[in-house]
C-alpha positions in Angstrom: -52.7 204.9 -36.0 -52.8 207.6 -39.0 -56.4 208.3 -40.2 -57.7 209.2 -43.7 -61.2 209.6 -45.9 -61.6 207.9 -48.8 -64.1 209.5 -51.3 -65.4 208.3 -54.9 -67.5 209.7 -57.3 -70.7 207.7 -57.9 -74.4 207.4 -59.0 -72.9 209.6 -62.3 -75.0 206.5 -64.8 -77.7 207.9 -66.4 -81.3 206.5 -67.3 -80.6 203.3 -69.2 -76.4 204.5 -69.5 -74.5 203.5 -66.9 -71.2 204.4 -65.9 -68.4 202.8 -63.1 -68.8 200.1 -61.1 -71.2 201.5 -57.5 -71.5 199.0 -55.2 -67.4 197.7 -55.7 -66.4 201.0 -55.5 -68.7 201.8 -52.1 -67.2 198.9 -50.8 -63.9 200.5 -50.5 -64.6 204.0 -49.7 -65.8 205.8 -46.3 -67.4 208.6 -48.6 -69.7 208.9 -51.4 -69.5 211.9 -53.6 -73.0 211.1 -55.1 -73.9 213.1 -58.2 -76.8 215.9 -58.4 -78.5 215.5 -62.3 -76.5 218.3 -63.1 -73.6 216.3 -64.7 -74.5 213.2 -64.5 -77.8 211.0 -62.4 -81.0 211.3 -62.4 -83.6 210.7 -59.7 -83.9 207.0 -59.9 -80.5 206.8 -59.5 -79.7 208.8 -56.8 -81.9 206.9 -54.8 -80.5 203.9 -55.5 -77.2 205.3 -55.1 -78.0 207.0 -51.7 -79.5 203.3 -50.9 -76.2 201.6 -51.5 -74.4 204.1 -50.0 -76.3 203.4 -46.9 -76.0 199.6 -46.9 -72.5 200.1 -46.8 -72.0 202.5 -44.4 -70.5 205.1 -46.4 -71.3 209.4 -45.6 -72.9 210.7 -48.2 -71.7 213.5 -49.7 -73.7 216.1 -52.6 -71.6 216.1 -55.9 -72.6 219.2 -57.3 -71.5 220.8 -60.5 -72.2 223.1 -63.7 -75.9 222.6 -65.1 -73.7 221.1 -68.3 -74.9 217.4 -68.6 -74.0 216.9 -72.0 -70.1 217.9 -71.1 -70.3 215.6 -67.9 -69.5 218.5 -66.0 -66.4 219.5 -67.3 -66.9 222.3 -69.2 -67.0 226.1 -67.5 -69.9 228.0 -67.4 -69.6 232.0 -67.5 -72.9 231.7 -65.1 -73.7 235.1 -62.8 -72.8 234.3 -59.2 -76.3 234.4 -58.2 -77.8 231.4 -61.1 -74.6 229.1 -59.5 -75.8 229.7 -56.0 -79.3 228.6 -56.8 -78.0 225.8 -58.9 -75.6 224.9 -56.1 -78.9 225.2 -53.0 -81.0 223.3 -56.0 -78.9 220.1 -56.6 -78.6 219.9 -52.2 -81.9 220.0 -51.9 -82.8 217.4 -54.1 -79.9 214.8 -53.3 -81.0 215.5 -49.4 -84.7 214.8 -49.9 -84.0 211.6 -51.5 -81.2 210.3 -49.2 -83.7 211.2 -46.2 -85.7 209.1 -47.5 -83.4 206.2 -47.8 -82.2 206.8 -44.2 -79.3 209.1 -44.8 -78.3 212.9 -45.3 -75.6 215.3 -46.9 -73.5 215.2 -44.6 -71.0 217.6 -47.4 -70.5 218.9 -50.6 -68.0 218.1 -53.3 -68.0 220.0 -55.8 -67.4 218.1 -59.4 -65.2 218.8 -62.5 -65.0 222.7 -64.1 -66.5 224.0 -61.5 -64.2 222.0 -58.9 -61.4 223.6 -60.8 -63.1 226.9 -61.7 -63.0 227.6 -57.7 -59.8 227.1 -57.3 -58.9 230.7 -58.6 -62.3 231.8 -59.2 -63.4 234.1 -56.7 -67.2 234.9 -57.7 -68.1 231.1 -58.4 -66.8 230.0 -55.0 -68.1 232.5 -53.1 -71.5 231.6 -54.8 -70.6 227.3 -53.9 -69.6 229.1 -50.2 -73.1 231.0 -49.8 -74.7 228.6 -51.1 -74.2 225.6 -48.9 -74.1 228.0 -45.9 -77.9 228.8 -47.3 -78.5 225.0 -47.4 -76.5 223.9 -43.6 -73.5 226.0 -42.0 -72.9 222.1 -40.4 -72.1 221.0 -44.2 -68.5 220.4 -45.1 -66.9 221.5 -48.2 -64.3 219.0 -49.6 -61.9 221.0 -51.9 -58.1 221.3 -53.4 -55.5 222.1 -50.8 -54.9 225.9 -51.4 -57.9 226.8 -52.9 -59.7 230.3 -53.3 -63.0 228.4 -52.2 -61.0 226.5 -49.1 -59.9 229.8 -47.9 -63.8 231.4 -48.3 -65.5 228.6 -46.7 -63.0 228.8 -43.6 -63.7 232.5 -43.6 -68.1 231.6 -43.8 -67.8 229.0 -41.0 -68.0 225.9 -42.8 -65.8 223.3 -42.5 -63.0 222.9 -45.2 -61.8 219.9 -45.6 -58.8 219.2 -48.0 -58.6 216.5 -51.0 -55.4 214.8 -52.5 -56.6 212.7 -56.0 -55.0 208.9 -56.0 -55.1 208.2 -59.6 -54.4 211.7 -60.8 -50.8 213.3 -61.6 -50.1 216.7 -60.0 -48.2 219.4 -61.2 -45.4 221.4 -59.4 -47.6 223.9 -58.0 -50.0 221.4 -56.3 -52.6 221.2 -58.8 -54.0 218.8 -61.1 -52.6 217.6 -64.3 -55.0 218.6 -67.4 -57.3 215.5 -68.6 -55.8 216.8 -72.0 -52.6 215.8 -70.9 -50.6 212.9 -71.2 -50.1 211.1 -67.7 -53.1 213.0 -66.4 -54.8 209.6 -65.1 -52.8 207.0 -63.2 -53.7 203.2 -63.9 -51.2 201.7 -62.0 -52.4 200.1 -58.9 -49.6 198.9 -57.4 -48.1 202.7 -58.2 -50.7 204.3 -57.2 -51.1 202.3 -53.5 -47.8 203.2 -53.0 -47.9 206.5 -53.7 -51.1 207.1 -51.3 -49.6 205.2 -48.3 -46.2 207.7 -49.0 -48.9 210.5 -48.7 -50.7 210.2 -45.5 -47.4 208.7 -43.5 -45.2 211.6 -44.8 -47.3 214.5 -46.9 -45.8 214.4 -50.0 -46.3 213.2 -53.5 -44.2 213.6 -56.6 -45.1 215.9 -59.3 -45.4 214.9 -63.3 -42.0 216.9 -63.4 -40.3 214.5 -60.8 -40.0 217.1 -58.2 -41.4 216.5 -54.3 -44.6 218.5 -53.2 -46.4 218.9 -49.9 -50.3 218.0 -49.8 -52.0 218.5 -46.8 -55.3 216.5 -47.3 -57.8 214.8 -45.2 -59.2 212.9 -47.6 -58.1 211.0 -50.5 -60.2 210.7 -54.2 -60.6 207.2 -55.8 -62.2 208.0 -59.2 -65.0 205.9 -59.9 -64.9 206.8 -63.8 -62.2 205.2 -64.9 -61.2 201.7 -66.1 -60.5 199.4 -63.1 -61.6 201.3 -60.7 -63.2 199.5 -58.4 -60.5 197.1 -58.8 -58.0 200.1 -57.8 -60.1 201.6 -54.8 -59.9 198.2 -53.5 -56.5 198.0 -54.0 -55.2 201.1 -52.4 -57.7 200.7 -49.2 -56.7 197.4 -48.9 -52.8 199.1 -49.3 -52.8 201.7 -46.3 -54.8 199.2 -44.2 -52.2 196.8 -44.4 -49.8 199.7 -43.1 -51.4 200.7 -40.3 -53.8 203.0 -41.7 -57.7 203.5 -40.6 -60.4 204.7 -42.9 -62.6 206.6 -41.5 -65.2 209.1 -43.0 -64.1 213.0 -42.1 -67.8 214.0 -41.7 
């Protein structure tokens, strides 16, 4: 039987402002990427989300980001590698403290937004993230885009690198994500997305935005929680994978 992890970005509310239906998403996924306060989330949101993840049986991961609350972490920050490493370590420590109080712990790290995309190719920032994770715990896994420099650096540092694919995002022919600024970057058809993910797990291939087939080696599938209909799509994708004989299981 094929096995795949399903992960989603959660805990992205802030104060009285709410984003997504975390409870519904957590019921569908096996791994929870919880915001650590730098792009979204606050201490109380982090605590509540950790509590919900533990109750749902989802593995907790730290969704670390550039310090960009106003821009939701989707803007590149030209900070020094030292500053970035310190920021990542700070976020890891904060989330792990809250998670342990709620009966869980941080088991992996997934960078968010601009940081995630930057360390596909930015050597200094990729190394800074890897250094921070290793300093916190060499037992943590790093969830990253296949072929990224950060994935190579993680494995060179003795960390476990885990490659992921995105269910609700379009891909370029080069295997990177289509920019959210472009039409068609986010996919909304639940049936099409489900069929696409079943094919990915079975064959390791996806159709890029230009119609060509590309190979994607992934041990986890990301289902975003901040797009319209995301919770329903997460449940639909999980049901479709299980109906195809694919087991859902956390990688960490």
